[in-house]
C-alpha positions in Angstrom: -8.7 -6.7 14.0 -12.0 -8.0 13.3 -14.8 -7.8 15.7 -16.0 -11.3 17.1 -19.7 -10.7 16.9 -20.5 -14.3 17.9 -17.9 -14.1 21.1 -19.4 -10.6 22.3 -22.8 -12.1 21.8 -22.1 -15.1 24.4 -20.7 -13.0 26.3 -23.4 -10.6 26.9 -26.4 -13.3 27.2 -23.7 -14.9 29.8 -23.5 -12.2 31.7 -27.3 -11.4 31.3 -28.1 -15.4 32.2 -26.4 -14.4 35.7 -28.1 -10.8 36.1 -31.5 -11.8 35.5 -31.1 -15.0 37.8 -30.4 -13.2 40.3 -32.3 -9.3 40.2 -35.6 -10.8 37.6 -36.0 -8.8 34.4 -37.5 -6.0 36.2 -34.4 -5.9 38.3 -31.6 -6.4 36.7 -29.9 -3.5 34.7 -28.2 -3.0 31.3 -25.5 -1.5 32.1 -24.5 -4.5 34.8 -24.9 -6.9 32.3 -22.5 -5.2 29.7 -20.1 -4.3 32.9 -20.2 -8.0 33.9 -19.3 -9.0 30.0 -16.6 -6.3 29.4 -18.5 -5.1 26.6 -20.0 -1.7 25.8 -23.5 -1.3 26.6 -24.5 -0.4 23.2 -23.6 -3.7 22.2 -26.9 -5.0 24.0 -29.1 -2.7 21.7 -27.6 -3.3 18.8 -27.4 -7.3 19.1 -30.7 -8.3 21.3 -32.7 -4.8 21.4 -34.2 -3.8 24.7 -34.1 -5.4 28.1 -37.2 -7.4 27.5 -35.9 -8.9 24.3 -32.9 -9.7 26.1 -34.4 -11.5 28.8 -36.4 -13.8 26.1 -33.1 -14.1 24.4 -31.7 -15.4 27.7 -34.9 -17.6 28.0 -34.6 -19.1 24.6 -30.7 -19.7 24.7 -31.3 -21.2 28.4 -34.3 -23.7 27.2 -31.9 -24.8 24.3 -29.3 -25.9 26.7 -31.8 -27.7 28.7 -33.4 -29.4 25.9 -30.0 -30.3 24.1 -28.9 -31.9 27.6 -32.1 -33.3 28.5 -33.9 -34.5 25.8 -37.6 -36.5 26.4 -36.7 -39.0 23.9 -38.3 -42.3 24.3 -36.3 -45.6 23.7 -38.5 -49.0 24.3 -40.9 -46.4 26.0 -41.2 -43.1 27.7 -39.8 -43.6 30.9 -41.3 -39.7 32.7 -39.3 -40.8 36.0 -36.5 -41.7 34.3 -36.8 -37.7 32.9 -37.7 -36.2 35.6 -34.5 -37.5 37.2 -32.8 -36.1 34.5 -34.0 -32.5 34.6 -33.9 -32.9 38.3 -30.2 -33.1 37.9 -29.6 -30.5 35.4 -31.4 -28.1 37.3 -29.2 -29.6 40.4 -25.8 -27.9 38.2 -27.8 -25.3 36.5 -29.7 -23.7 39.5 -30.0 -20.1 37.9 -32.7 -22.0 35.4 -35.2 -22.4 37.2 -35.1 -18.8 39.0 -34.9 -18.0 35.6 -38.2 -19.5 35.3 -39.6 -18.3 38.4 -38.5 -14.8 37.6 -40.4 -14.7 34.7 -43.6 -16.6 36.2 -43.3 -13.2 38.5 -42.5 -10.7 36.5 -44.0 -11.9 32.8 -46.9 -13.9 33.5 -49.5 -12.4 30.5 -50.1 -14.5 27.5 -48.8 -11.4 25.0 -45.2 -11.7 26.9 -45.4 -15.1 26.8 -46.1 -15.3 23.3 -43.0 -12.8 22.6 -41.0 -15.4 23.6 -41.1 -17.0 20.1 -42.4 -20.1 18.2 -39.6 -22.2 19.1 -40.4 -22.3 22.7 -43.5 -22.9 21.8 -42.7 -25.8 19.8 -40.4 -27.1 22.4 -43.2 -28.1 24.6 -45.0 -29.3 22.2 -42.7 -31.5 21.1 -42.7 -33.1 24.8 -46.5 -33.3 24.9 -46.8 -34.9 21.4 -44.4 -37.3 23.1 -46.9 -38.1 26.2 -49.7 -38.0 23.6 -47.8 -41.2 21.8 -46.7 -43.0 25.0 -50.8 -42.8 26.5 -51.7 -44.0 22.9 -49.6 -46.9 23.3 -50.6 -47.6 26.6 -47.0 -47.0 28.0 -48.3 -43.8 30.1 -51.6 -43.0 32.1 -54.6 -41.6 29.9 -56.6 -40.5 32.5 -55.1 -36.5 32.5 -54.4 -35.2 29.0 -51.0 -34.9 27.9 -50.5 -31.6 28.4 -51.6 -31.3 31.6 -49.4 -34.4 32.4 -46.3 -32.6 31.1 -47.4 -29.3 33.5 -47.6 -31.9 36.6 -43.9 -33.4 35.6 -42.5 -29.9 35.0 -43.8 -28.4 38.0 -43.3 -31.3 40.7 -39.3 -31.1 39.2 -39.5 -27.2 38.9 -40.9 -27.2 42.7 -37.6 -28.7 44.2 -36.0 -25.5 43.1 -38.4 -23.3 43.6 -39.5 -24.1 46.6 -37.0 -24.4 49.0 -38.2 -23.0 52.0 -40.5 -26.0 51.5 -37.6 -28.5 51.3 -36.4 -27.0 54.4 -39.9 -26.7 56.3 -41.3 -30.3 55.5 -37.9 -32.4 55.2 -36.1 -30.5 58.0 -32.8 -32.0 58.2 -33.5 -35.0 55.8 -33.1 -33.4 52.8 -30.1 -35.0 50.5 -30.2 -34.5 46.9 -30.0 -38.3 46.1 -32.9 -39.5 48.1 -35.1 -36.0 46.6 -34.2 -37.3 43.4 -35.0 -40.8 43.9 -38.0 -39.7 45.7 -39.4 -37.4 42.4 -38.5 -40.3 40.1 -40.7 -42.7 42.3 -43.8 -40.2 42.3 -43.6 -39.0 38.5 -43.5 -43.0 37.6 -46.5 -43.9 39.5 -48.3 -40.5 38.3 -47.5 -41.6 35.1 -48.0 -45.1 35.0 -50.8 -46.6 33.2 -53.5 -47.9 35.6 -53.0 -51.8 36.2 -49.5 -51.0 35.6 
């Protein structure tokens, strides 16, 4: 029987997502990833290299899933509020993704490590900035802030709901509600990105 390399790699990636989301890159253990996947840990080294390379592969894979599920494709104008709402929905359904990003920021925040994530990731965010820049040139999005910082603000607003749950509880107390929170986020982003006089 032939070895199913693609299936084994996917089992390992899926197990690594759980492990890294729970423990972060420093606390994750290769042996636990292998056990979760039901695969010999030597396969991890064979397919992905070391633990850092596995974490980078997990981030690349998960970012690809987000990009596919929530494209920033302006049709009849760029609505960053709608985009923020769809990303909020994705994070609600996939809470591990925000945790992975938070762990990355806490434990791998240096420039050299971020560059190791690869050109795909840089290109992914570059496409978003280019879409915002085009919308700014067309007058559909506020132009007072450069497109990269504006996109950063949108991403930051969305992620804060998931990476700062203690602030949600402290500020919103008993009024926290995913539908209300999502609607508030969409409204905030639309106001933030609306062109002057719009």
